[in-house]
mmCIF file of the C-alpha atoms, coordinates in Angstrom:
data_MODEL
# 
_entry.id   MODEL 
# 
loop_
_atom_site.group_PDB 
_atom_site.id 
_atom_site.type_symbol 
_atom_site.label_atom_id 
_atom_site.label_alt_id 
_atom_site.label_comp_id 
_atom_site.label_asym_id 
_atom_site.label_entity_id 
_atom_site.label_seq_id 
_atom_site.pdbx_PDB_ins_code 
_atom_site.Cartn_x 
_atom_site.Cartn_y 
_atom_site.Cartn_z 
_atom_site.occupancy 
_atom_site.B_iso_or_equiv 
_atom_site.pdbx_formal_charge 
_atom_site.auth_seq_id 
_atom_site.auth_comp_id 
_atom_site.auth_asym_id 
_atom_site.auth_atom_id 
_atom_site.pdbx_PDB_model_num 
ATOM 1  C CA . MET A 1 1  ? 0.000   0.000  0.000   1.00 0.00 ? 1  MET A CA 1 
ATOM 2  C CA . LYS A 1 2  ? 1.357   3.416  -0.953  1.00 0.00 ? 2  LYS A CA 1 
ATOM 3  C CA . SER A 1 3  ? 1.707   6.212  1.554   1.00 0.00 ? 3  SER A CA 1 
ATOM 4  C CA . ARG A 1 4  ? -0.140  9.482  1.122   1.00 0.00 ? 4  ARG A CA 1 
ATOM 5  C CA . ASP A 1 5  ? 3.113   11.319 0.399   1.00 0.00 ? 5  ASP A CA 1 
ATOM 6  C CA . GLU A 1 6  ? 4.066   8.891  -2.393  1.00 0.00 ? 6  GLU A CA 1 
ATOM 7  C CA . ILE A 1 7  ? 0.679   9.303  -4.098  1.00 0.00 ? 7  ILE A CA 1 
ATOM 8  C CA . VAL A 1 8  ? 0.840   13.108 -3.909  1.00 0.00 ? 8  VAL A CA 1 
ATOM 9  C CA . ALA A 1 9  ? 4.456   13.158 -5.176  1.00 0.00 ? 9  ALA A CA 1 
ATOM 10 C CA . LYS A 1 10 ? 3.520   11.014 -8.202  1.00 0.00 ? 10 LYS A CA 1 
ATOM 11 C CA . ALA A 1 11 ? 0.600   13.345 -8.938  1.00 0.00 ? 11 ALA A CA 1 
ATOM 12 C CA . GLU A 1 12 ? 2.854   16.411 -8.817  1.00 0.00 ? 12 GLU A CA 1 
ATOM 13 C CA . GLU A 1 13 ? 5.300   14.758 -11.225 1.00 0.00 ? 13 GLU A CA 1 
ATOM 14 C CA . SER A 1 14 ? 2.414   13.814 -13.527 1.00 0.00 ? 14 SER A CA 1 
ATOM 15 C CA . ARG A 1 15 ? 1.132   17.397 -13.485 1.00 0.00 ? 15 ARG A CA 1 
ATOM 16 C CA . LYS A 1 16 ? 4.547   18.788 -14.475 1.00 0.00 ? 16 LYS A CA 1 
ATOM 17 C CA . HIS A 1 17 ? 4.934   16.443 -17.461 1.00 0.00 ? 17 HIS A CA 1 
ATOM 18 C CA . PRO A 1 18 ? 1.487   15.615 -18.899 1.00 0.00 ? 18 PRO A CA 1 
ATOM 19 C CA . LYS A 1 19 ? 1.268   13.189 -21.816 1.00 0.00 ? 19 LYS A CA 1 
ATOM 20 C CA . HIS A 1 20 ? -1.292  15.379 -23.576 1.00 0.00 ? 20 HIS A CA 1 
ATOM 21 C CA . THR A 1 21 ? -2.135  19.089 -23.518 1.00 0.00 ? 21 THR A CA 1 
ATOM 22 C CA . HIS A 1 22 ? -5.835  19.016 -22.717 1.00 0.00 ? 22 HIS A CA 1 
ATOM 23 C CA . PRO A 1 23 ? -7.266  17.992 -19.346 1.00 0.00 ? 23 PRO A CA 1 
ATOM 24 C CA . TRP A 1 24 ? -10.426 15.907 -19.044 1.00 0.00 ? 24 TRP A CA 1 
ATOM 25 C CA . ILE A 1 25 ? -13.357 16.522 -16.743 1.00 0.00 ? 25 ILE A CA 1 
ATOM 26 C CA . TYR A 1 26 ? -13.752 13.733 -14.198 1.00 0.00 ? 26 TYR A CA 1 
ATOM 27 C CA . LEU A 1 27 ? -16.670 13.041 -11.888 1.00 0.00 ? 27 LEU A CA 1 
ATOM 28 C CA . TYR A 1 28 ? -15.995 10.939 -8.793  1.00 0.00 ? 28 TYR A CA 1 
ATOM 29 C CA . LYS A 1 29 ? -17.221 10.211 -5.283  1.00 0.00 ? 29 LYS A CA 1 
ATOM 30 C CA . VAL A 1 30 ? -14.982 10.474 -2.242  1.00 0.00 ? 30 VAL A CA 1 
ATOM 31 C CA . LYS A 1 31 ? -15.581 9.169  1.285   1.00 0.00 ? 31 LYS A CA 1 
ATOM 32 C CA . SER A 1 32 ? -13.146 9.982  4.087   1.00 0.00 ? 32 SER A CA 1 
ATOM 33 C CA . GLY A 1 33 ? -13.539 8.725  7.633   1.00 0.00 ? 33 GLY A CA 1 
ATOM 34 C CA . ARG A 1 34 ? -16.975 9.389  9.104   1.00 0.00 ? 34 ARG A CA 1 
ATOM 35 C CA . ARG A 1 35 ? -17.682 12.385 6.887   1.00 0.00 ? 35 ARG A CA 1 
ATOM 36 C CA . LYS A 1 36 ? -20.439 12.384 4.312   1.00 0.00 ? 36 LYS A CA 1 
ATOM 37 C CA . THR A 1 37 ? -19.729 11.154 0.770   1.00 0.00 ? 37 THR A CA 1 
ATOM 38 C CA . GLN A 1 38 ? -18.962 14.037 -1.588  1.00 0.00 ? 38 GLN A CA 1 
ATOM 39 C CA . ASN A 1 39 ? -19.471 14.256 -5.329  1.00 0.00 ? 39 ASN A CA 1 
ATOM 40 C CA . VAL A 1 40 ? -16.570 16.005 -7.043  1.00 0.00 ? 40 VAL A CA 1 
ATOM 41 C CA . GLU A 1 41 ? -16.277 17.338 -10.605 1.00 0.00 ? 41 GLU A CA 1 
ATOM 42 C CA . LYS A 1 42 ? -12.839 18.649 -11.599 1.00 0.00 ? 42 LYS A CA 1 
ATOM 43 C CA . MET A 1 43 ? -10.416 18.756 -14.513 1.00 0.00 ? 43 MET A CA 1 
ATOM 44 C CA . TYR A 1 44 ? -7.367  16.466 -14.483 1.00 0.00 ? 44 TYR A CA 1 
ATOM 45 C CA . ASN A 1 45 ? -4.834  15.327 -17.066 1.00 0.00 ? 45 ASN A CA 1 
ATOM 46 C CA . ASN A 1 46 ? -4.888  11.688 -15.920 1.00 0.00 ? 46 ASN A CA 1 
ATOM 47 C CA . MET A 1 47 ? -5.889  9.290  -13.139 1.00 0.00 ? 47 MET A CA 1 
ATOM 48 C CA . THR A 1 48 ? -2.609  9.707  -11.250 1.00 0.00 ? 48 THR A CA 1 
ATOM 49 C CA . GLU A 1 49 ? -3.252  13.436 -10.916 1.00 0.00 ? 49 GLU A CA 1 
ATOM 50 C CA . LEU A 1 50 ? -6.843  12.757 -9.819  1.00 0.00 ? 50 LEU A CA 1 
ATOM 51 C CA . GLN A 1 51 ? -5.711  10.333 -7.099  1.00 0.00 ? 51 GLN A CA 1 
ATOM 52 C CA . GLY A 1 52 ? -3.056  12.718 -5.784  1.00 0.00 ? 52 GLY A CA 1 
ATOM 53 C CA . ASP A 1 53 ? -5.462  15.639 -5.657  1.00 0.00 ? 53 ASP A CA 1 
ATOM 54 C CA . ALA A 1 54 ? -8.123  13.549 -3.910  1.00 0.00 ? 54 ALA A CA 1 
ATOM 55 C CA . VAL A 1 55 ? -5.595  12.458 -1.266  1.00 0.00 ? 55 VAL A CA 1 
ATOM 56 C CA . LYS A 1 56 ? -4.313  16.006 -0.793  1.00 0.00 ? 56 LYS A CA 1 
ATOM 57 C CA . ARG A 1 57 ? -7.810  17.511 -0.457  1.00 0.00 ? 57 ARG A CA 1 
ATOM 58 C CA . HIS A 1 58 ? -9.757  14.834 1.413   1.00 0.00 ? 58 HIS A CA 1 
ATOM 59 C CA . ALA A 1 59 ? -7.427  12.478 3.304   1.00 0.00 ? 59 ALA A CA 1 
ATOM 60 C CA . GLU A 1 60 ? -6.995  12.986 7.028   1.00 0.00 ? 60 GLU A CA 1 
ATOM 61 C CA . ASP A 1 61 ? -4.421  11.243 9.211   1.00 0.00 ? 61 ASP A CA 1 
ATOM 62 C CA . LYS A 1 62 ? -5.349  7.691  10.187  1.00 0.00 ? 62 LYS A CA 1 
ATOM 63 C CA . GLU A 1 63 ? -8.710  7.777  8.404   1.00 0.00 ? 63 GLU A CA 1 
ATOM 64 C CA . ASP A 1 64 ? -9.778  5.537  5.558   1.00 0.00 ? 64 ASP A CA 1 
ATOM 65 C CA . LEU A 1 65 ? -10.189 7.242  2.187   1.00 0.00 ? 65 LEU A CA 1 
ATOM 66 C CA . ALA A 1 66 ? -12.268 5.816  -0.654  1.00 0.00 ? 66 ALA A CA 1 
ATOM 67 C CA . VAL A 1 67 ? -12.384 7.352  -4.127  1.00 0.00 ? 67 VAL A CA 1 
ATOM 68 C CA . TYR A 1 68 ? -14.840 5.544  -6.397  1.00 0.00 ? 68 TYR A CA 1 
ATOM 69 C CA . GLY A 1 69 ? -17.342 5.935  -9.195  1.00 0.00 ? 69 GLY A CA 1 
ATOM 70 C CA . ILE A 1 70 ? -14.743 7.688  -11.370 1.00 0.00 ? 70 ILE A CA 1 
ATOM 71 C CA . VAL A 1 71 ? -16.151 8.751  -14.733 1.00 0.00 ? 71 VAL A CA 1 
ATOM 72 C CA . ARG A 1 72 ? -14.423 10.745 -17.449 1.00 0.00 ? 72 ARG A CA 1 
ATOM 73 C CA . VAL A 1 73 ? -16.944 13.090 -19.046 1.00 0.00 ? 73 VAL A CA 1 
ATOM 74 C CA . MET A 1 74 ? -16.917 13.182 -22.829 1.00 0.00 ? 74 MET A CA 1 
ATOM 75 C CA . ARG A 1 75 ? -16.469 16.643 -24.321 1.00 0.00 ? 75 ARG A CA 1 
ATOM 76 C CA . ASN A 1 76 ? -19.633 16.456 -26.441 1.00 0.00 ? 76 ASN A CA 1 
ATOM 77 C CA . HIS A 1 77 ? -21.637 15.556 -23.344 1.00 0.00 ? 77 HIS A CA 1 
ATOM 78 C CA . MET A 1 78 ? -20.274 18.618 -21.509 1.00 0.00 ? 78 MET A CA 1 
ATOM 79 C CA . ARG A 1 79 ? -21.166 20.869 -24.419 1.00 0.00 ? 79 ARG A CA 1 
ATOM 80 C CA . SER A 1 80 ? -24.698 19.463 -24.334 1.00 0.00 ? 80 SER A CA 1 
ATOM 81 C CA . ARG A 1 81 ? -24.981 19.984 -20.549 1.00 0.00 ? 81 ARG A CA 1 
ATOM 82 C CA . LYS A 1 82 ? -23.810 23.593 -20.869 1.00 0.00 ? 82 LYS A CA 1 
ATOM 83 C CA . GLU A 1 83 ? -26.442 24.279 -23.538 1.00 0.00 ? 83 GLU A CA 1 
ATOM 84 C CA . ASP A 1 84 ? -29.175 22.792 -21.338 1.00 0.00 ? 84 ASP A CA 1 
ATOM 85 C CA . ILE A 1 85 ? -28.376 25.086 -18.411 1.00 0.00 ? 85 ILE A CA 1 
# 
């Protein structure tokens, strides 16, 4: 099992040297400790960056962290959602 610091360090490295120039919009659910499950929608270049950001933002010391239900939103779908609003 990787430590929190290792996951965040890999995410920082991934952010500095992305494999492509356009980030994707990801939707995911995060559950940390006894806190309520949160739905998150953010832009990331890849899954490594998503995992590092989730750990940095939501992980507390000695609490379990679950990130699940990860979905990459297709660009055409986002355009359609923006037009509907």
